[in-house]
N, C-alpha and C positions, 0 to 999 in steps of 0.2 A: 478590552473585551473582544472578542472575533467577530472579524468581521464578514457580515452575513453570505457575503456574493462573492466569497475569495476563496480559493483553495489552491493549497502547493501541491505542486504536484513531484515529489523529488525520488529523480529516476526515471524523466520524461523517454529515454529507450529509442523508439519509432513512432512517438504521439500517439498514441491508441488511444491514451485514457484524458490525457490533453483533448485531443477534438473530442472526447463526447460530454469531457468538463465542456469547453469552448461551444458545444452543442443544446448542452439544459441549461447556457445562458452567464455561467457563471464565469470570474477574471480568474487568470489563469497564473503563478510562478512558475514556470517550471524547469527545474534548476539537472543538466548532464553534465558531465564529463568529457563527453569524445564531441567530438571536434565534429567525426561526418554527421551524428544525429541531429545537433548542431546547427549543421547548416542545411543539411536533409525537410530539416521544422523550420527555420524560418522560410526556404523555397515554399511550403504547403501552408504553410501555416499565416502567411505577407500581410492577410487582410485581418486578421483577428492581432496581431503585432500593428499594424498601419494606428488601427483605432483604440491602440490600448489595451483593451481586451487579454490582452497575456505579452508577456516578460517574458526572454527564454534566459536565465542563467547559465553561461559555460563554465563550469566550474563544481570541483568535485567534494560535497560537504565533508568538511573533517572535526579535528577539533580544536582549530586555530584558523582563522582565517588568511590571506592573503599571502601563505604559500605555497611554494612550487612542489608535487609529492610526483613518483613514481604512481601510472595508471595503467594497471592490466585490461589488454582490449583481447577481445571472443567475442566470437560475428555474435552468437546464440547471449551470453551474459558478460560484464565486461565490473571490472573491481578493485579498491585501494589495493586489494591484496591478493598476493597473487596465490598464495590459497585460495582464496575464496574466485578464483579467475576460473584456476586448474583444476576445483575440487573433483571433474571425473578425469584426472592426470591429460588432458589436453590441454597443449604449451599454449603458451597467451604474447604476444607483443607488447612492447613498453612503449609508452609516452611518457612524457612529463606534462602535469595538469596544473592550473591555481585552483586556491579552492576559496571556500567561504564558507561558512558558518551557522548554526541555525537560528543566532542569537543575534548575527548581523543581518543574517535577510527578512524577521523578523521589523527587527528596527527599523530599516529602509521601508517592505512592503506593507509591514500588521502583520495582527499574527491569522490568522488564518480559520474558515470554517472548520473546515474539511483537511486535513494533511492527510498525503499518500506518499507511501515509504521504501521505497523500492532500489535498494542502495547496495545489496549483493554484500553484508560481510559488514558496512556500517554503523547499522542500526545503531548503535553505544554511541556513537560520533552526536542522533540523533539525543539521547533519551537522557545525556547529560546534560545536553543544556533545556532538553524539557525538564529534564528536571528542577532545576536553574531558574526558569522562567516565571515570571508572574503571576504568567496568563501564558491561557494553554488554548490549540485547536477545539472546538466541542466533540469532534469524530477523529480520530487520527486510524492508519491503520499501514501493520506492517510487515513483512514476511514474518513466520513465529515457527517451524516445521513442531519444537515440542510443550510449548507454554511458556518457554523461561523471558518469553519480550513482556507476555503478560503476567508474567511478576512486578517486571521493573515499569509497566503503566500499571499498578495497584500502587503499587509505593509511592507512583505519583502524584496518582489518586483519583485515576478513572477506575468506575467502581463494577460497570456494564459489560462486557465482551459477545464475540458472536465471533465461531469460527467459520472462516468460505473455505471449499478446497479448490483451489483453484485449479484446477484441474480438466475440473468439473461443469462454470460457468456457464456452457450450454443449456442448463437446465433451467438460468434466470434469465430474465426477460424485465425490460424496463417496467415500472408498475405505467397503470394507465387510469382515472392522472396521475401525471407525476407525485412522487412527496416530495420532493429535492427539484425545486430551484422548473424551470418548463421541463415538456415532454420534449428527446429524444429518444429514435428507436438506437439498435443496437442490437447485433448478432456475437456476440462476446464471446475472444479465442484467448489459446493458455496468452499471445499480446499485453490482456484486459487485465485490470485491476479487479473488474465489477462495479457490481451498485455499490453505491458509498450510506450511511446516514440513515435517514429515515427509513428510505427504499431500503434496505436492507429489509429480514422477515422480521416485523416487527414483535413475533413470540419468541424468538430467536435469541435473544437477548440476555445473559442469565452469568450468573455471579462468577466470580473467580475461579470458586470452589468448583461449580460443575463446567466451569470449562476447563477444568484442570482434569478433570471424570471424564469427557469428552473424549480430549487430545491421548490420556493414556488408551482407553479403547483402541484411539483411533491407532497409534502408532504398536498397540498389539495387536491389529487386524492386518496391519502393512507385515509386521517380524513373523507369522506365522505362526504364535502362540494363541491366534482364537479355532475352534475350531471347526476342521473344511464346512459340515453342515450348516454350521452357527454362521460363517464370517459369508458364505455366499446370501445366505437369506436379507442377514444387514446390509451388506452388498444389493442389492434385491429392493430393500424398506427404504434404504440411505438415496439409492435414485427416484425414486417415487414420490419420496416425499420433502426430496432436495436437504438431506441433514446430512448435509459433507460427511463430518467424521465417520458414516460409518462406511464410506467408501473406502477401499484405502489405495487405489494409487491415488494422482495428484500430486502438490502440495499446498501446503497451507498459511494462508493469509487470517491473522489474528483484528477486529476492529475491536477499539476502545472508543467510550464516549459514562458517562451517569445517567444514572437515573434522573438527576433533575434536569436531563438535559430533553431524556426521552418522555418527562413528565412535562417537560412546560415548547407550549406551543410558540408558532412566531406570529 
């Protein structure tokens, strides 16, 4: 069973999400391969570490644990895969980092209530271990530009999904009263993953088939396949109603849960 007050922040980076989760009263296991990000977080969150509310795991999520692999560094994003780190043609620098698996994290810290994954191309490492696990987080989110990760999450057993346009998180504010943990104010930026779990729009949880329809429309808007006048109307309506799949700019995270979780009160 998932531990209700525990969150995994896989891909901590600058700690924006970790800080938000801590302010909401959750315990956090933050996984990050970059030594500079880990050092900065240890300084920034020293009190939470001392109190046992935060553990920083300085490793890269991988297929196998306790290995050392090449890790490609960029100022904006980094990855265990060169093609992901250099996807815009800008070169990266290389360091060597130790690895950990999701199964090892579950065994050491327990199964989290919410698992946020932002590990730039290594999502399949997580999905493989998640598929093999007998216990799974109540909520999961990861970058998913085309719905492929959502399909794999559906194969694992998740059946409700929500697309969040990460480029427009400023449209959202934490609900008050809080629906997860305690209330914590936040001005979300591109460095955040935003709201999670029951604090996402309750009416926007949809089936995989409906999510795939939304993602196809989003891709059509992004590629210019939609009549410009209609695309303009979609974009305006999307911003007014916070429907991220109608706004062609930005990038997509998909959140997954189950209908049973959404109908169960804490």
